[in-house]
N, C-alpha and C positions, 0 to 999 in steps of 0.2 A: 504494500500500500504506500502511495506517495504521501508525503506530508510536507507542505510548503506554506509560506505566508504570502498573501496578496495584499498590497497596499494601494491606497488611492489618495492622491494629493491634488486638490483643486487649487490652481494658482491664480494669482491676481495679475491679469495681463497688463496692468498699468504700473506695476512695481518695476523699478529699474533693474534690480537683480534678476527678476524673472525674464525681462526682455533680453538681458545679456545671455541668459541660458538658452532661450528659445532661438537666438540668432547664432548660437555656436554649440553644437551638440557635445563638444568636449567639456564645456562648462557645466552642462546638465549632468553629464557623466560624473564629474567631480562632486557635485552637490548630492546626487543620489547615494554615492558611496560613503558619504559622511555618516549615514545611518548604520554602517557596518564597519566599525573600526578594528575588527579583530583579525586582520591579516589578509594576504592575497588569496588564500584558499577560499575564504568566505566571499570576498569581493568577486571572484571569478564566477561564482554561481548566481550572481545577481543579474536579472534581466528586467528590462523596462521598455515602455513605449509611451510616447507623448501623443495624446489625442486632442484636437482642437475642435470645439463645438462650432459648426459652420454658421449657426444662427447668431450666437452670442459672442463668439471669438474667445471664449474662456477655455484655457488649456488645462487638461487633466493629465497627470502622470500616473500610469499604472505600473506597479513594481512587483516582481515575483522574486522571492528569495527562499533559500533553504534554512536560513537562520532568522530569528526574530529581530525586526528592525527597531531602531530607537530614533523616532522623529522629533524628539524634544527640541532639538536645535532649530527646527522650523517653527514650532509653536511660539517660541520667544522672539521670533524675527519679524516684529512689527506687522505691517499689512501685506506680508508676502503671500499669504494664503487667504482664500475666500472662506474657507472653513477648516476646522482642525483636521490634520491627517488621520486617516482611518486605515486599519489593517485587520485581517482576520486569518485564521488558520484554514488551509485549503487542502483537503485530502480526498481527491476524486478516486473513484474506482471504475475501472473499465472492463469491458467484455469483448472478446473477439467477435467481429461482425457488427459491433455497435456503430451507429451513425451519430456524428457529433458536429455541431456548428463550430466553425473556427474563424479566427481573424489573426493575421500575421503581417507585420511590416518587415520586409526583407530587402536585401540587395542581391538579386539573382545574378550570378556571374559564373565564369568558368576560367580555369587556368589554361593558358595557351603556352605551349612549349617554345614556340618561336614565331616572331613577327613575320608576316608574308614576305617582306623585303629583306629579311635576315638581319635587320638592324637591332632587334631586341629579342632576348630570350627569357622565358619564364615570367610572364606578366599576367595580370588578372584582367579579363575582358568582361565588361558588363553586358547583360542580355537585355535588349531594348524592345524586342518584338513580343507581343502577348503570347504567341505560340511557343516561343523559346522559354519564356518565363514559366508557363504552365508545365512544360516538359521538365524544366529544372525542379519544380516543386514535386512532380511525380517521382523523379529520381531520388529526391530527398526522402520521399515517403517510402520508397522501396527499402532504403536502408534504415528508415526510422519507424517502421512498424505500422504504417498506415497507407491507404490508397485514397486518391482524390475522387470523390463522388461527383461533385460539381464545384466550380470555382469562378469567381469574378476577379479580374485584375484591375487595380486602380493605380496608374502611374502617377508618381509625385515629382518626378524629375530629379535633378541633381541637388543634393543637400550638402552644404559646405560647413566644415568646422576647422578650427585652428588649434593645434596641439603644441604646447611649449615643451621643447626637448633640447637639452644641452645649450640652453640660452637662446635657442632659435624658435621662431614661430613657423611651424610646418602646416601647410594647407592640406586638408583631407577632404576629398570629394567622394560621395557615395550616391549611387543611383538608387532611388527608393521606389518600391512598389508595395502596395497593400494587397494582400490576397484575402478574400473572404468567401466562405461557402460551406460545403459539407464534406467531411472526410469519413472514412470507414476504418475502424481499428482492425488491423490484420494480425498484429503480434503485441500482446498486452505489455510484456516486459520492455520490448524495444520502444514502444510508443510512450511508455511512462518515462523512459530515459530521455527521449526526444523532448518531452514536455519540460523536464527539469533542465536540460542543457541548451535548449533552443535550436534554431535552424539557421544555417548559413553564416556569412561573415558579418562583421560590424556589431557584434553583440554588446560591446561596451559602449556603443554610441546610440543605443536605443533601437537596435534591429534584432530580429530573431526570436522574440518572445511570442510563443504560440498560445493564444487565448482560446479556451474551449468552453462550450456550454451545451447542455442537453437539448435535443430537439423538442419542440412543443412547449 
């Protein structure tokens, strides 16, 4: 049985710190990890996703973790949040053949061994066509214990962040796609591991968190 924590933080879109984080996913990454100060092993298991309400413009951060978070630093941080952070224990149980609704923000890509003109070896290529993106998700499902029953792809374009490393500001660009639809559990153990570990690249920058809900 899986046991994780799901957190929900509703942010104030007028707060300057929030605006800074929304404009740079590296800053959001740093803020989320402040709730998990117990080392890299804990931090590597944290997944999250930012959702912005299209009508109100209010951003919400959904966080999944294997350890209990401590959001006290946000509670005492002025008008940063529109409501107190919430979290709950999450221990879903799955069955082989079960149909489940899902939502996933990911950066579908593949590793290319060599550039066509021979100038570059071993680089990551984004997948921009919906058909390629769906095939990518199906491949992930084959290894991750699920099959795709139905899916809608919602392209979000390139998202840019800046990471400070060795005194330099490095630009990071990730092509973002939201997948939502229905999947079928094919292997309970593999699917449970996929849910815990996420899917694809860019997990520390808000990608790869697989959210699931029962049908009906």
